[in-house]
N, C-alpha and C positions, 0 to 999 in steps of 0.2 A: 238738331242739337249740335253743339260745337264746343271746341275748346275755347279758351280766352283769345281775344284779339291780339294779345301779346306784342307790345312795342309799337303798334300803329294807332293813330287816332281813329275815331269812329268813322269819319268820312273816308280816310285812307283805306281802312279795312273793307268797307262796303265797296268802294271804287275798285279795289284790287279783285274782289270776288265777283264783280259783274263785268270784268274785262276779259275778253277772249284772248287766247294766244293766237295772234294774227301774224301770218307770214305772207309777205308780198312776193309774187312770182315774177314780177317785172321790175322790181326795185323801187316802185313808188310806194308812198305811205298812205294807206287807206284808199288805194285805187281800186279799179274794177277787178284786177287780178289778185286781190288780197284774199287769202284763205284762212278761215278760222279752224286751225288744226284740231283744237280740243273738241269742237262740235262734230267734226268729221270722224275723229277717232272714237268718240263715245257712241256715235251712230253706228259705226262698224261693229263695235264691241257688243252693243245690244242686239244688233242684227245677227251677229255670230251666235250669241246666246240663244236666240230664237231658233236658228237653224239647228244647232247642236241639240237643243231640247226636243225639237221635232224629230230628229234622227233617233235620239235615244228612246223616245216614246214609241216611234214606229217599230223598233226592234223588240219592244217589250209589250206589245199589244196582246191582251188576253180577252177571250170571249166570255160571255156569261155576265157575271157581276164584277165589274172592274172596281178597283179601290185606289186610294192615294192620288197621285198626280194624274194618272190616266182618267180617273173619274172626274177630276176637276176640269181637265182639258176637254173631255167629251161634253161636259156641261157648257163650256165656253163655245165649242163648235156648234152645239145645238142652239144656243142662244143667238149666235150670229146667223145661222141658217133661218131661224124663225124671224129675225129682223129683216133678212133679205126677202123672205116670202111675204112679209107684211108690207114692204115698201117697193118691191121691184116687180113689175108686170112680166108675165111669161117666164121663160127659162134662159139663163145665160151661164155657161160654164165658168166664166171669168169672175163674175161679180162676188160670189160667196168666198172663194179663196182670196180675192183682193180685199174684201171687207175684213176677213179674219186677219190677214197680214197687217193691214192698216191698224186695226184695233190692238193686236198683240205688240207690234213694234212701237207704236206711240205709247202704249201702256208701259212697256219696259223702259223707254227713254224717260217718261215722266216719273216713274217710281224711283229713279236714282236720286231725286231731290230729297228723299227721306233718309239717305245716308248721312252720317255726320258731316256737317257742311265743310269742315276743314280737312277731312280725311284724304280724299282724292287729290285736292290741290297741294297738300303737303307732300304726298308721294310723288306727284308730278314735279314739284319744285326740286326734290332730291334727285330726280332724273334729268334735271336741266331745263324744265319748262318754267318760264317766268310767271305765266298766268295759266289758270285752268278752270274752266266751268264744267261741272260734272254733268249737268242736265242739258242735253243737246237741244231740247225744245224750249229752253230759255233764250235761244238764239233765233232771231227772226229769219236768218238765212236758212235754217233747217226747216222751220215750219212752212216758209214760203216755197222752198224746194219741193217738199212733199205735196203741197197744195197745187203747185204748177204742174207736177206730174199727173195728178188727178185731173186737172183742167185740160191737159193735152189729151188724156184718154176720153174725157167727156166730149171734146170737140171732134175727135176721131169717131166716136160713137154717133154723134149727131150727123156727121157727113155720111157715115156708112148706112144709117137707117133712113135719113130724110133726103140725102142727096142734095140736089139743087134747092129743094124746099127749105133747107136750113139757111141758105144764103138769102132766099126770098124773105125770110123772117126779118132780116136786117133792113130790107127795103120797104116792106108793107105793114109792119107791126111796130107799135100799137096804134098808130094814127092814120093808117091808110096810105094809098099810093101818092096822094097829093102833098104829103109831108115827109118825103123820103129822107132828106137830110136829118130831120129830127128823129125819125125812126132809127137811122143808123147810129146816131149818138146814144139814144136810149137803149138800144139792143146791145151796143158795145159796153155801156156802163153795166147793164145787167149781167153780161157774161164775165166781165172783169171783176165784178163784185164777188163772184163765187170763190175764186181762189184767195182773194184778199180777205174775205170773211173767215174762211177756213184757217188761214195763216195767222191773222191777227188775234182771233179768239183764243187759239191754243197758246200762242206766244204770250199774250197779255195775262192769261190766268197763271201760266207757269212762272213768268217773271215776277208777278205780284207776290206769289207764294214764296219765291226765293228771297225777296226783299224782307218779308216778315221773318223768315228763318235767320237772316243776317242780323236783323234788329234784336231777335232773341239771343243770338250769340254774343251780343254786346252787353247783355246783363252780366252781373257777377255770377261766377260759376254755380254757386249754391242756389241761385234763383232761376236757372235755365230749365230745370227738369220738368216742372209742372206745365209752364206755358209751352215748352217744347213738345211734350207728349200730347197736350191738347191740340196744338196746331198740326202736329203730325197726323192725328186722327182725322182732323178736318181735311187736310191736304190729301189723305188717302182717298177720300170720297171725290175730291176734285180731280185727282189723277185718273180714276176710273171714269168719271163723268166726261172729262175732256176727250179721252180716247173713244168713248161711246159716241159722243156728239160728232166727232170727226168721221167716224165710221158711218153713222146714219146719214150724214149729209153727203158723203161719198156715194152711198147707195141711192139716195134721192136724186142727186144730180145725174147719175147714170140712168136712173129710171126715166127722168124727164127727157134725156137724150134718146132713149130707146123707144119712145112712143111716137107714133105718126101724128098725134094730135099737135096742133100748133098752140104755143103758149103765149 
């Protein structure tokens, strides 16, 4: 929900709110060295919240029957552990903490879209930022960065577990040794599709939800409440679901990389 667009046309208002505060490190406009400052800062802020919350809970852990935030967080941890047990073969000390971090961090970044849509941008504007997007996951650079990190870990796990066998998959599958060029192309597409699907799915859902909030914000003030509340309830489900899907696919990709079986 939002305050009125005030002074801007509908297209100007939407355009302003979907524009990142971009700063070029090499002086070029829109070049490779352009950084979306708002996405980075919001990612850091949500990560800091996650770290501080973890430290705060760690110092206040109680045995027996926990209550409040500890009870909720223990339920989340148990849920993630069960998801790992259901999807990942064997034991790996990295997978469960990674899955929990991915789920919690993406959830926190996603949930910021339920804040009043003009609140953070107006504060940022008063501090000198011409543009500010509150939800980091509405920026494809953010979702692609997380997905590529997972992709690098998956490739590392493939090489660690399968060794030379991983590279043989590029040569001999799925069509056999007589069609190696086609095998390389198909395998490369298969691997590249993993981070792209992770990044685009999360970005697309978050960006679409943001656009609907912006359209609601263009309604007269007295007409914003009911559609805003209804859409917020729906988006809360999407926020949780997208964090869950990203986590599950991370576990599945690592599980595929950790098995000796050829796919």
